[in-house]
C-alpha positions as CSV (number, residue, x, y, z in Angstrom):
1,M,0.0,0.0,0.0
2,S,2.7,2.5,1.0
3,T,4.8,1.4,-2.1
4,T,1.7,2.1,-4.3
5,L,1.2,5.5,-2.8
6,R,4.9,6.4,-3.1
7,E,5.2,5.7,-6.8
8,P,2.8,8.4,-8.1
9,K,4.6,10.9,-5.8
10,S,8.0,10.0,-7.0
11,R,6.8,10.1,-10.6
12,T,5.3,13.6,-10.0
13,A,8.6,14.8,-8.4
14,R,10.6,13.4,-11.3
15,A,8.3,15.1,-13.9
16,R,8.5,18.4,-12.0
17,K,12.3,18.1,-11.8
18,G,12.4,17.3,-15.5
19,S,10.3,20.3,-16.5
20,L,12.5,22.6,-14.4
21,T,15.6,21.1,-16.1
22,H,14.2,21.7,-19.6
23,R,12.9,25.2,-18.9
24,P,16.3,27.0,-19.4
25,L,16.9,25.0,-22.6
26,T,13.4,25.9,-23.9
27,G,14.0,29.6,-23.2
28,L,17.4,29.4,-24.9
29,L,15.8,27.8,-28.0
30,L,13.1,30.5,-28.1
31,V,15.6,33.4,-28.0
32,S,18.1,31.8,-30.3
33,P,16.7,33.3,-33.5
34,A,17.0,36.8,-32.1
35,M,20.5,36.1,-30.7
36,L,21.5,34.8,-34.2
37,F,20.1,37.9,-35.8
38,V,22.0,40.2,-33.4
39,L,25.2,38.2,-33.9
40,V,25.1,38.2,-37.7
41,F,23.8,41.8,-38.2
42,V,25.3,43.7,-35.2
43,F,28.3,42.0,-33.6
44,A,29.9,40.6,-36.8
45,P,29.8,43.9,-38.7
46,L,31.0,45.7,-35.6
47,A,34.0,43.3,-35.3
48,V,34.8,43.8,-39.0
49,A,34.5,47.6,-38.5
50,V,37.0,47.5,-35.6
51,F,39.4,45.5,-37.7
52,I,39.2,47.9,-40.6
53,S,39.7,50.9,-38.3
54,L,43.1,49.4,-37.3
55,T,44.3,49.3,-40.9
56,D,45.0,51.8,-43.6
57,F,42.2,50.1,-45.7
58,P,41.7,52.1,-48.9
59,L,38.4,51.9,-50.8
60,I,40.4,50.2,-53.6
61,G,43.7,48.4,-53.2
62,P,45.8,46.5,-50.6
63,Y,45.9,47.4,-46.9
64,R,48.2,47.0,-43.9
65,F,47.8,47.0,-40.1
66,V,48.5,50.4,-38.5
67,G,47.1,50.0,-35.0
68,L,45.6,53.1,-33.4
69,K,47.0,55.5,-35.9
70,N,43.6,56.2,-37.4
71,Y,42.2,57.2,-34.1
72,E,45.1,59.5,-33.4
73,L,44.7,61.1,-36.8
74,A,41.0,61.5,-36.2
75,W,41.4,63.3,-32.9
76,S,44.1,65.6,-34.3
77,D,42.1,66.4,-37.4
78,P,40.7,70.0,-36.9
79,V,37.9,69.5,-39.4
80,F,36.7,66.4,-37.6
81,G,37.0,68.1,-34.2
82,R,34.9,71.0,-35.4
83,S,32.4,68.7,-36.9
84,I,31.9,67.0,-33.5
85,G,31.4,70.4,-31.8
86,Y,29.0,71.5,-34.5
87,T,27.0,68.3,-34.4
88,L,26.6,68.5,-30.6
89,L,25.6,72.2,-30.9
90,Y,23.1,71.3,-33.6
91,T,21.7,68.5,-31.4
92,A,21.4,70.8,-28.4
93,L,19.5,73.4,-30.4
94,V,17.1,71.3,-32.4
95,T,16.0,68.7,-29.8
96,P,14.2,71.0,-27.2
97,F,12.2,72.6,-30.0
98,I,11.2,69.3,-31.5
99,L,10.0,68.0,-28.1
100,T,8.2,71.3,-27.2
101,L,6.4,71.5,-30.5
102,G,5.6,67.8,-30.6
103,Y,4.2,68.0,-27.1
104,G,2.1,71.1,-28.0
105,L,0.7,69.4,-31.1
106,A,-0.1,66.2,-29.1
107,V,-2.1,68.3,-26.6
108,L,-3.9,69.9,-29.5
109,V,-5.0,66.7,-31.3
110,R,-5.2,64.1,-28.4
111,S,-9.0,64.5,-28.1
112,N,-11.5,63.0,-30.6
113,R,-13.3,66.3,-31.3
114,R,-14.1,67.3,-34.9
115,G,-11.1,68.1,-37.1
116,A,-8.6,66.4,-34.8
117,A,-8.0,63.5,-37.3
118,L,-7.4,66.0,-40.1
119,L,-4.9,68.0,-38.0
120,R,-3.0,64.8,-37.0
121,T,-2.7,63.9,-40.7
122,L,-1.4,67.4,-41.6
123,F,1.1,67.5,-38.8
124,F,2.4,64.0,-39.4
125,L,2.6,64.4,-43.2
126,P,6.1,66.1,-43.4
127,F,7.6,63.1,-41.5
128,V,5.9,60.7,-44.0
129,I,7.3,62.7,-46.9
130,G,10.8,62.2,-45.6
131,L,13.6,64.4,-44.6
132,S,15.4,64.1,-48.0
133,T,12.4,65.2,-49.9
134,V,11.7,68.1,-47.5
135,S,15.4,69.1,-47.9
136,F,15.1,69.2,-51.7
137,I,11.9,71.3,-51.4
138,T,13.7,73.7,-49.0
139,L,16.6,73.9,-51.4
140,L,14.3,75.1,-54.2
141,E,12.3,77.5,-52.0
142,A,15.4,79.1,-50.4
143,Q,17.0,80.3,-53.6
144,P,17.6,84.0,-53.6
145,G,15.3,85.9,-56.0
146,S,13.2,82.9,-57.0
147,G,12.3,80.9,-53.9
148,A,9.0,81.2,-52.0
149,L,10.9,81.9,-48.8
150,N,12.4,85.1,-50.0
151,A,9.3,86.1,-51.9
152,T,7.2,85.8,-48.7
153,L,9.7,87.8,-46.6
154,K,9.8,90.5,-49.3
155,A,6.0,90.7,-49.3
156,L,6.1,91.1,-45.6
157,G,8.7,93.9,-45.9
158,L,11.3,92.0,-43.9
159,T,14.0,91.6,-46.6
160,D,14.6,92.7,-50.1
161,G,14.0,89.1,-51.4
162,T,17.6,88.3,-52.3
163,T,18.9,86.8,-49.0
164,P,21.4,84.0,-49.7
165,W,20.3,81.5,-47.0
166,L,22.7,78.7,-47.8
167,V,26.1,80.5,-48.1
168,D,26.3,81.8,-44.6
169,G,27.0,79.3,-41.7
170,P,24.6,80.6,-39.0
171,R,21.9,81.5,-41.4
172,A,22.1,78.0,-43.1
173,T,22.1,76.3,-39.7
174,G,19.0,78.2,-38.6
175,L,17.2,77.3,-41.9
176,V,18.1,73.6,-41.4
177,I,16.9,73.7,-37.8
178,V,13.6,75.2,-38.7
179,M,13.1,72.7,-41.5
180,V,14.0,69.7,-39.3
181,I,11.7,70.9,-36.5
182,W,8.8,71.1,-39.1
183,G,9.7,67.8,-40.7
184,T,10.1,65.6,-37.6
185,S,7.9,67.0,-34.9
186,G,5.0,64.9,-36.2
187,L,6.6,61.7,-35.0
188,T,7.0,63.1,-31.5
189,M,3.4,64.2,-31.7
190,V,2.2,60.7,-32.5
191,L,4.3,59.1,-29.7
192,L,3.2,61.5,-27.0
193,M,-0.4,61.6,-28.2
194,S,-0.6,57.8,-28.0
195,A,0.7,57.9,-24.4
196,M,-1.7,60.7,-23.5
197,Q,-4.7,58.8,-24.9
198,G,-3.7,55.9,-22.6
199,I,-4.2,57.9,-19.4
200,P,-7.5,56.9,-17.7
201,R,-10.1,59.6,-17.9
202,E,-10.9,59.1,-14.2
203,V,-7.5,60.6,-13.3
204,Y,-8.4,63.9,-15.0
205,E,-11.9,63.9,-13.4
206,S,-10.4,63.5,-10.0
207,A,-8.0,66.4,-10.6
208,E,-10.9,68.5,-11.8
209,L,-12.9,67.8,-8.7
210,D,-9.9,68.8,-6.6
211,G,-9.8,72.2,-8.4
212,A,-6.6,71.6,-10.4
213,G,-6.3,73.9,-13.4
214,W,-5.0,73.0,-16.9
215,W,-1.4,73.8,-16.2
216,R,-1.3,71.9,-12.9
217,T,-3.0,68.9,-14.5
218,E,-0.5,68.9,-17.3
219,R,2.4,69.3,-15.0
220,H,1.4,66.8,-12.2
221,I,-0.6,64.2,-14.2
222,T,0.1,64.2,-17.9
223,L,3.9,64.8,-17.9
224,P,4.7,62.1,-15.3
225,M,2.4,59.6,-17.0
226,V,3.9,60.1,-20.5
227,R,7.5,60.0,-19.1
228,R,8.4,56.9,-21.0
229,A,7.1,58.2,-24.3
230,L,8.9,61.5,-23.7
231,A,12.1,59.6,-23.0
232,L,11.7,57.6,-26.2
233,S,11.0,60.8,-28.2
234,T,14.1,62.4,-26.7
235,L,16.3,59.5,-27.6
236,I,15.1,59.3,-31.2
237,S,15.6,63.0,-31.6
238,V,19.1,63.1,-30.1
239,V,20.3,60.0,-32.0
240,G,18.8,61.3,-35.2
241,S,20.5,64.7,-34.7
242,L,23.9,63.1,-33.9
243,L,23.6,61.1,-37.2
244,A,22.4,64.1,-39.2
245,F,23.5,63.9,-42.8
246,P,21.0,64.2,-45.7
247,Q,19.7,67.7,-44.8
248,F,23.2,69.1,-44.6
249,Y,24.4,67.2,-47.7
250,I,21.5,68.4,-49.8
251,L,21.3,72.0,-48.5
252,T,24.8,73.1,-47.7
253,Q,27.3,70.4,-48.7
254,G,28.9,71.1,-45.3
255,G,29.7,74.7,-46.4
256,P,30.6,77.4,-46.5
257,G,34.0,75.9,-45.9
258,S,33.4,73.4,-43.2
259,E,31.0,75.5,-41.0
260,T,28.1,73.2,-41.4
261,T,30.0,69.9,-41.6
262,T,28.5,67.2,-39.3
263,V,30.4,64.1,-38.1
264,V,28.7,61.8,-40.6
265,M,29.6,64.2,-43.4
266,S,33.2,64.1,-42.3
267,V,33.1,60.3,-42.3
268,Y,31.5,60.3,-45.8
269,R,34.2,62.6,-47.2
270,R,37.0,60.6,-45.7
271,A,35.6,57.4,-47.1
272,F,34.3,58.4,-50.6
273,V,36.3,61.5,-51.4
274,D,39.7,60.8,-49.8
275,L,39.2,57.0,-50.3
276,Q,40.5,56.2,-46.8
277,L,38.1,53.6,-45.5
278,G,40.2,52.7,-42.5
279,A,40.3,56.3,-41.2
280,S,36.6,56.9,-41.9
281,T,35.7,53.7,-40.0
282,A,37.7,54.9,-37.0
283,M,35.7,58.2,-37.1
284,S,32.5,56.1,-37.3
285,L,33.4,54.2,-34.2
286,I,34.2,57.4,-32.4
287,L,30.7,58.6,-33.3
288,V,29.3,55.4,-32.0
289,M,31.0,55.8,-28.7
290,I,29.8,59.5,-28.4
291,T,26.2,58.4,-29.3
292,A,26.4,55.6,-26.7
293,V,27.6,58.0,-24.0
294,V,24.9,60.6,-24.8
295,A,22.2,57.9,-24.9
296,G,23.4,56.4,-21.6
297,L,23.3,59.9,-20.0
298,Q,19.7,60.3,-21.3
299,F,18.6,57.0,-19.8
300,W,20.1,58.0,-16.5
301,L,18.5,61.4,-16.4
302,L,15.1,60.2,-17.6
303,R,15.1,57.0,-15.6
304,E,12.1,56.0,-13.5
305,K,12.3,57.1,-9.9
306,D,10.3,55.6,-7.0
């Protein structure tokens, strides 16, 4: 009798032990496709890039190992140093405006009142068109004497209609910043609007009963509850600004001189103009490290606090 009763218990214990043993293996099998994808498309190219950065790899021809010489040359290159400073300045200028405008647009269209859907479409349309297309449109409309920008300013009596927007460093930077804010704020609007629409209506009703005004409600309820979406929007904006290339390549070509040259443009010139792939790869890895540091700092500043 006791033997008969013990057998089912021992079988149950063995089955439970077996399931616990196979659980890590099952988890490993489930994540293996993602791990393989990351290994093939992230770590393998990164390893190849590190190797190339340690050589004098030309775009065409043989190469030899040079160690850290490419990194030393990158840090001593005045144009590359200025491009890092300019890119960080551009990022610091454009990001707050994108977040502020995106938040304001999200507040405007988060409700389901009449016309909100049309406004969402209009505000998001520039992002759908794409930054390269918007840059080409801006290039045409900023031409002195013929573009709509100068014609509008002349009609308002602000200029004589012949302002050369793209041959002056500060003026060209300002034009690019305005264009990028207009072209990318729609994405921030969508991210923040989705987070705002997920806030329970009861929370706002409770705040209204407590006598909270619009500003206090936004500050103490909406902002804390969309913190994650705001952090994601900030990260997207900062990383996109650090990797800025098409808008400057199309509008200014990095000029006049090297006043509007970004880091990615310096990498492009070193690789495809100077044909020094090893040096350009070293510059790219320096940019990756800068981006990682800035992104890590963002995560730390915007982390969830108890």
